[in-house]
C-alpha positions, -999 to +999 in steps of 0.1 A: -761-013+037-777+015+017-775+021-020-749+040-041-758+076-048-743+108-063-738+140-043-735+170-067-721+204-060-742+232-075-722+263-087-695+253-111-709+218-115-746+221-126-748+259-132-722+284-141-704+299-110-709+336-115-701+342-078-728+341-052-757+330-074-786+342-053-812+352-078-830+334-106-818+358-133-782+347-126-789+310-131-772+296-162-771+258-166-738+244-178-743+228-212-753+191-208-757+192-171-795+187-171-791+157-195-764+142-173-787+144-142-815+128-162-792+100-172-785+093-135-823+094-129-829+068-156-803+045-141-821+047-107-792+064-089-803+088-062-790+123-067-786+150-040-773+186-043-750+197-015-740+233-018-723+259+004-742+291+002-722+316+023-739+344+005-766+341+031-742+346+059-726+375+041-759+393+036-759+391-002-792+372-003-815+353+020-827+318+026-858+325+005-836+335-024-818+302-023-851+284-023-863+304-053-832+295-072-837+259-065-874+261-074-864+276-108-838+248-113-863+221-104-886+235-132-858+236-157-847+201-149-882+188-152-886+203-187-858+180-199-868+149-179-844+154-149-849+158-112-829+161-079-840+138-051-828+160-023-816+197-021-793+206+008-774+238+014-754+254+041-760+291+047-734+295+075-699+310+074-677+321+104-668+353+086-705+362+079-720+396+086-755+383+094-754+374+130-777+344+129-756+327+102-721+340+112-707+308+127-689+276+118-711+246+108-706+209+105-727+212+074-703+234+055-682+215+030-657+199+034-674+189+068-695+158+065-729+172+077-748+175+044-735+141+031-746+124+063-780+140+060-783+128+024-773+093+034-800+092+060-827+107+038-820+086+007-806+054+024-772+058+008-740+038+014-716+067+012-686+043+008-702+032-025-712+067-036-697+096-056-692+133-047-689+155-078-677+191-077-653+217-089-635+226-056-612+212-029-642+215-005-660+188-026-630+166-027-626+170+011-663+161+016-658+129-003-628+120+018-645+129+050-672+103+044-653+077+025-670+084-008-654+085-043-644+121-053-649+132-089-635+166-099-651+189-125-629+214-142-599+221-165-574+193-169-546+193-143-566+213-118-576+182-097-556+169-067-532+140-075-551+107-076-585+123-080-606+114-111-612+146-131-634+154-161-641+186-180-678+187-172-707+168-156-716+150-188-682+132-189-683+126-151-717+110-153-706+087-181-678+076-159-701+070-129-726+051-150-698+028-163-688+020-127-724+016-116-730-010-143-699-030-133-712-060-113-699-060-077-678-028-082-676+000-057-672+037-064-635+032-073-644+007-100-625-020-081-640-051-066-636-053-028-626-089-029-651-099-002-683-119-009-715-099-011-742-109+014-770-111+006-763-113-031-799-122-040-834-123-026-844-152-003-880-166-001-875-184+032-861-171+066-845-205+073-825-203+041-815-168+048-805-178+083-783-206+071-765-182+047-763-156+074-746-180+098-722-191+071-712-155+064-709-147+101-685-176+105-665-166+075-663-129+086-653-138+122-626-160+107-610-128+093-604-114+127-567-112+135-566-131+168-532-117+180-548-083+178-575-096+202-547-107+226-531-072+224-565-056+232-569-079+262-534-071+275-542-033+272-575-038+292-559-060+319-531-035+323-555-006+326-576-024+352-545-034+372-533+003+374-568+016+380-569+035+347-602+045+332-615+028+301-639+047+278-660+032+250-681+048+223-700+041+191-730+053+171-763+034+165-759-003+170-723+002+180-735+025+208-754-004+223-722-025+222-703+003+240-730+004+267-729-034+270-691-033+273-694-011+303-719-035+319-697-065+312-666-049+327-681-030+357-704-059+367-691-090+350-654-087+353-657-079+391-675-111+398-651-136+413-621-114+409-602-087+428-607-061+401-626-028+407-629-016+371-635+019+359-653+017+326-675+043+310-696+045+279-696+079+262-727+069+243-751+065+272-757+099+288-784+113+266-786+147+284-749+154+280-747+137+246-775+158+231-763+190+247-729+186+230-745+176+197-769+205+197-746+233+209-712+222+195-718+196+168-724+159+165-688+154+154-676+165+189-699+143+211-671+118+221-641+141+219-656+167+242-664+142+269-629+128+267-614+163+271-631+166+305-628+130+318-598+112+303-562+114+314-529+101+299-527+064+305-564+057+301-578+036+273-604+044+245-623+017+228-642+028+196-668+006+179-675+016+143-687-006+115-675+018+088-645+031+107-650+066+092-677+082+114-663+118+120-670+117+158-651+084+161-622+097+141-620+129+162-621+109+194-592+086+182-572+116+171-576+133+205-568+102+224-537+095+204-525+131+210-531+129+247-515+097+258-543+072+257-541+037+243-567+030+217-586-001+205-608+000+174-635-026+164-642-020+127-658-036+096-659-028+058-624-014+051-623+001+086-604+032+076-593+056+090-601+042+124-579+010+118-549+031+110-555+055+139-558+029+167-531+012+188-549-021+183-573-029+154-599-057+157-612-058+122-641-078+107-638-081+069-674-081+057-698-056+041-730-065+061-737-042+091-756-069+111-728-094+107-702-068+117-721-059+148-727-095+158-689-101+154-681-070+174-705-081+202-687-115+203-653-098+205-666-076+233-678-106+253-647-126+245-624-098+258-645-093+290-646-130+298-609-134+291-600-105+314-622-119+341-609-155+341-573-141+340-578-128+375-593-160+389-577-190+405-575-221+383-600-239+406-624-210+405-629-207+367-650-238+363-670-230+395-684-198+380-709-191+353-696-170+324 
């Protein structure tokens, strides 16, 4: 798990939105915004700027102009003891007039690209972070990555249920109050689950003991009837010769790959099943081509469009439950007649709600979630295998 951070819009949040601010002479800091950023710096909270700059695509100014504006802002911030840890901007727009920038982009808010880049660069836990801005695109960005949206602007302009303040000064006071609350997430509400680790350990054996305790507790939160429903879906799919697809990112990708191994090789051993199971995370040539040419959000959905048919099964493995490529794969599968199984952690949304069956592990530690998911994957494969074996054969085989 990373740390909580703040993702700030630029125009209308830090500086006055004069419309396509592309030159230094048009930069006007909103009163108190520099001091607010400095307060976040003093609290040790990472701060990134994430700004749409379609003026580049529209030919109003160039990349170098955006960089000069940011260089000027860096100097002005430094004069009053403030700094931005990471500057990110999206120069693309599908209606642009500059050919090289006239396209859609996964970085353009409300799409998640810039937030995901900030999370990787600054080691952020986006589910514990805040996105602050003056537009619906900023609110959409927060929702796309599971962060807490904070609106800047006139009272009543924010969407229902979104925290709103007149300016960045007031918003930062709110954020600092939440950040100071022990065990609180970005909504200011305790998650109710134990934090692990909650302190530093000096011995690996002590850490190991606590790790095993939390793993046992977390696995105990799994709804076992959901595991049975998942097993029934897999058995039925194998019986009717339907395809089963699995996918995940990072450590979850390795579980998806392992799932293919356990069903194609393991389940067949000692049974009459010839399973058709595929990991969408394993073909690096296809995976990287889709990511590079279309966008990382499409890497699983695009493969399903070519390979999956109604009646097939999709298994997604996602610790957070909110990875955009996982969500898109589930949405496509649901719309095209596939049964879906989601293995999730943290709060698991929106994958939990989108899936036919949800196998959820209630903990906030990535390693423990992945260990529990691996156990669930093994459990399902072994159950399916022994279900198609004679009673006398089960004990005769090694599982």
